[in-house]
N, CA, C and O atoms as a Tripos MOL2 file, in Angstrom:
@<TRIPOS>MOLECULE
protein
  100    99    25     0     0
PROTEIN
NO_CHARGES

@<TRIPOS>ATOM
      1 N           7.4540  -12.4200   -3.8150 N.3       1 UNK1
      2 CA          7.0830  -13.4490   -2.8310 C.3       1 UNK1
      3 C           5.6360  -13.2620   -2.4000 C.2       1 UNK1
      4 O           5.3000  -12.3020   -1.7070 O.2       1 UNK1
      5 N           4.8180  -14.1590   -2.8040 N.am      2 UNK2
      6 CA          3.4050  -14.0610   -2.4140 C.3       2 UNK2
      7 C           3.1480  -14.8540   -1.1500 C.2       2 UNK2
      8 O           3.4520  -16.0450   -1.0820 O.2       2 UNK2
      9 N           2.5950  -14.2030   -0.1630 N.am      3 UNK3
     10 CA          2.3320  -14.8850    1.1030 C.3       3 UNK3
     11 C           0.8370  -14.9960    1.3580 C.2       3 UNK3
     12 O           0.0390  -14.2280    0.8210 O.2       3 UNK3
     13 N           0.4850  -15.9450    2.1690 N.am      4 UNK4
     14 CA         -0.9390  -16.1210    2.4890 C.3       4 UNK4
     15 C          -1.3930  -15.0250    3.4440 C.2       4 UNK4
     16 O          -0.6390  -14.0990    3.7410 O.2       4 UNK4
     17 N          -2.6160  -15.1350    3.9190 N.am      5 UNK5
     18 CA         -3.1130  -14.1060    4.8350 C.3       5 UNK5
     19 C          -2.6300  -14.3900    6.2470 C.2       5 UNK5
     20 O          -3.4290  -14.5980    7.1600 O.2       5 UNK5
     21 N          -1.3330  -14.3970    6.4150 N.am      6 UNK6
     22 CA         -0.7590  -14.6500    7.7330 C.3       6 UNK6
     23 C          -0.0580  -13.3980    8.2440 C.2       6 UNK6
     24 O           0.9520  -12.9890    7.6700 O.2       6 UNK6
     25 N          -0.5650  -12.7800    9.3040 N.am      7 UNK7
     26 CA          0.0530  -11.5720    9.8630 C.3       7 UNK7
     27 C           1.4960  -11.8460   10.2730 C.2       7 UNK7
     28 O           2.3550  -10.9670   10.1940 O.2       7 UNK7
     29 N           1.7460  -13.0680   10.7060 N.am      8 UNK8
     30 CA          3.1010  -13.4210   11.1300 C.3       8 UNK8
     31 C           4.0600  -13.3270    9.9490 C.2       8 UNK8
     32 O           5.1990  -12.8770   10.0760 O.2       8 UNK8
     33 N           3.5710  -13.7590    8.8210 N.am      9 UNK9
     34 CA          4.4200  -13.7340    7.6310 C.3       9 UNK9
     35 C           4.8160  -12.3090    7.2880 C.2       9 UNK9
     36 O           5.9770  -12.0240    6.9950 O.2       9 UNK9
     37 N           3.8430  -11.4280    7.3270 N.am     10 UNK10
     38 CA          4.1060  -10.0400    6.9710 C.3      10 UNK10
     39 C           4.9840   -9.3780    8.0380 C.2      10 UNK10
     40 O           5.8940   -8.6100    7.7250 O.2      10 UNK10
     41 N           4.6950   -9.6880    9.2860 N.am     11 UNK11
     42 CA          5.4500   -9.0530   10.3730 C.3      11 UNK11
     43 C           6.8180   -9.7120   10.5470 C.2      11 UNK11
     44 O           7.7390   -9.1100   11.1000 O.2      11 UNK11
     45 N           6.9390  -10.9250   10.0820 N.am     12 UNK12
     46 CA          8.1910  -11.6850   10.2360 C.3      12 UNK12
     47 C           8.5480  -11.8540   11.7110 C.2      12 UNK12
     48 O           9.7210  -11.8330   12.0850 O.2      12 UNK12
     49 N           7.5260  -12.0190   12.5340 N.am     13 UNK13
     50 CA          7.8060  -12.1780   13.9680 C.3      13 UNK13
     51 C           7.4240  -13.5760   14.4370 C.2      13 UNK13
     52 O           7.2850  -13.8370   15.6320 O.2      13 UNK13
     53 N           7.2570  -14.4740   13.4560 N.am     14 UNK14
     54 CA          6.8690  -15.8450   13.8230 C.3      14 UNK14
     55 C           8.0360  -16.8120   13.6520 C.2      14 UNK14
     56 O           9.0880  -16.4470   13.1270 O.2      14 UNK14
     57 N           7.8410  -18.0080   14.0870 N.am     15 UNK15
     58 CA          8.9060  -19.0020   13.9590 C.3      15 UNK15
     59 C           9.0510  -19.4540   12.5220 C.2      15 UNK15
     60 O           8.1490  -19.2530   11.7080 O.2      15 UNK15
     61 N          10.1640  -20.0560   12.2110 N.am     16 UNK16
     62 CA         10.4160  -20.5230   10.8450 C.3      16 UNK16
     63 C           9.3520  -21.5180   10.4100 C.2      16 UNK16
     64 O           8.9790  -21.5780    9.2390 O.2      16 UNK16
     65 N           8.8700  -22.2930   11.3660 N.am     17 UNK17
     66 CA          7.8370  -23.2940   11.0650 C.3      17 UNK17
     67 C           6.6100  -22.6030   10.4830 C.2      17 UNK17
     68 O           6.0330  -23.0630    9.4970 O.2      17 UNK17
     69 N           6.2230  -21.4990   11.1020 N.am     18 UNK18
     70 CA          5.0530  -20.7660   10.6040 C.3      18 UNK18
     71 C           5.3670  -20.1790    9.2440 C.2      18 UNK18
     72 O           4.4990  -20.1070    8.3740 O.2      18 UNK18
     73 N           6.6100  -19.7600    9.0620 N.am     19 UNK19
     74 CA          7.0060  -19.1730    7.7820 C.3      19 UNK19
     75 C           6.7980  -20.1730    6.6690 C.2      19 UNK19
     76 O           6.3100  -19.8230    5.5940 O.2      19 UNK19
     77 N           7.1630  -21.4120    6.9180 N.am     20 UNK20
     78 CA          7.0030  -22.4510    5.8990 C.3      20 UNK20
     79 C           5.5340  -22.5580    5.5050 C.2      20 UNK20
     80 O           5.2030  -22.5890    4.3200 O.2      20 UNK20
     81 N           4.6660  -22.6140    6.4960 N.am     21 UNK21
     82 CA          3.2340  -22.7250    6.2040 C.3      21 UNK21
     83 C           2.7690  -21.4810    5.4750 C.2      21 UNK21
     84 O           1.8970  -21.5390    4.6080 O.2      21 UNK21
     85 N           3.3640  -20.3550    5.8380 N.am     22 UNK22
     86 CA          2.9970  -19.0870    5.2410 C.3      22 UNK22
     87 C           3.3750  -19.0640    3.7650 C.2      22 UNK22
     88 O           2.5730  -18.6830    2.9120 O.2      22 UNK22
     89 N           4.5980  -19.4740    3.4770 N.am     23 UNK23
     90 CA          5.0600  -19.4380    2.0870 C.3      23 UNK23
     91 C           4.6070  -20.6580    1.3130 C.2      23 UNK23
     92 O           4.7300  -20.7150    0.0890 O.2      23 UNK23
     93 N           4.0730  -21.6460    2.0450 N.am     24 UNK24
     94 CA          3.6110  -22.8570    1.3770 C.3      24 UNK24
     95 C           2.3130  -22.5720    0.6340 C.2      24 UNK24
     96 O           1.2970  -22.2630    1.2570 O.2      24 UNK24
     97 N           2.3380  -22.6720   -0.6740 N.am     25 UNK25
     98 CA          1.1480  -22.3370   -1.4530 C.3      25 UNK25
     99 C           0.1880  -23.5300   -1.5010 C.2      25 UNK25
    100 O          -0.8760  -23.4430   -2.1140 O.2      25 UNK25
@<TRIPOS>BOND
     1     1     2 1
     2     2     3 1
     3     3     4 2
     4     3     5 am
     5     5     6 1
     6     6     7 1
     7     7     8 2
     8     7     9 am
     9     9    10 1
    10    10    11 1
    11    11    12 2
    12    11    13 am
    13    13    14 1
    14    14    15 1
    15    15    16 2
    16    15    17 am
    17    17    18 1
    18    18    19 1
    19    19    20 2
    20    19    21 am
    21    21    22 1
    22    22    23 1
    23    23    24 2
    24    23    25 am
    25    25    26 1
    26    26    27 1
    27    27    28 2
    28    27    29 am
    29    29    30 1
    30    30    31 1
    31    31    32 2
    32    31    33 am
    33    33    34 1
    34    34    35 1
    35    35    36 2
    36    35    37 am
    37    37    38 1
    38    38    39 1
    39    39    40 2
    40    39    41 am
    41    41    42 1
    42    42    43 1
    43    43    44 2
    44    43    45 am
    45    45    46 1
    46    46    47 1
    47    47    48 2
    48    47    49 am
    49    49    50 1
    50    50    51 1
    51    51    52 2
    52    51    53 am
    53    53    54 1
    54    54    55 1
    55    55    56 2
    56    55    57 am
    57    57    58 1
    58    58    59 1
    59    59    60 2
    60    59    61 am
    61    61    62 1
    62    62    63 1
    63    63    64 2
    64    63    65 am
    65    65    66 1
    66    66    67 1
    67    67    68 2
    68    67    69 am
    69    69    70 1
    70    70    71 1
    71    71    72 2
    72    71    73 am
    73    73    74 1
    74    74    75 1
    75    75    76 2
    76    75    77 am
    77    77    78 1
    78    78    79 1
    79    79    80 2
    80    79    81 am
    81    81    82 1
    82    82    83 1
    83    83    84 2
    84    83    85 am
    85    85    86 1
    86    86    87 1
    87    87    88 2
    88    87    89 am
    89    89    90 1
    90    90    91 1
    91    91    92 2
    92    91    93 am
    93    93    94 1
    94    94    95 1
    95    95    96 2
    96    95    97 am
    97    97    98 1
    98    98    99 1
    99    99   100 2
@<TRIPOS>SUBSTRUCTURE
     1 UNK1         2 RESIDUE 1 A UNK
     2 UNK2         6 RESIDUE 1 A UNK
     3 UNK3        10 RESIDUE 1 A UNK
     4 UNK4        14 RESIDUE 1 A UNK
     5 UNK5        18 RESIDUE 1 A UNK
     6 UNK6        22 RESIDUE 1 A UNK
     7 UNK7        26 RESIDUE 1 A UNK
     8 UNK8        30 RESIDUE 1 A UNK
     9 UNK9        34 RESIDUE 1 A UNK
    10 UNK10       38 RESIDUE 1 A UNK
    11 UNK11       42 RESIDUE 1 A UNK
    12 UNK12       46 RESIDUE 1 A UNK
    13 UNK13       50 RESIDUE 1 A UNK
    14 UNK14       54 RESIDUE 1 A UNK
    15 UNK15       58 RESIDUE 1 A UNK
    16 UNK16       62 RESIDUE 1 A UNK
    17 UNK17       66 RESIDUE 1 A UNK
    18 UNK18       70 RESIDUE 1 A UNK
    19 UNK19       74 RESIDUE 1 A UNK
    20 UNK20       78 RESIDUE 1 A UNK
    21 UNK21       82 RESIDUE 1 A UNK
    22 UNK22       86 RESIDUE 1 A UNK
    23 UNK23       90 RESIDUE 1 A UNK
    24 UNK24       94 RESIDUE 1 A UNK
    25 UNK25       98 RESIDUE 1 A UNK
């Protein structure tokens, strides 16, 4: 799973909405 440069994505402490943007290539 490649994620963007989003600390929230790595920490998994953000909302699902942010996750989508994070995983959205």
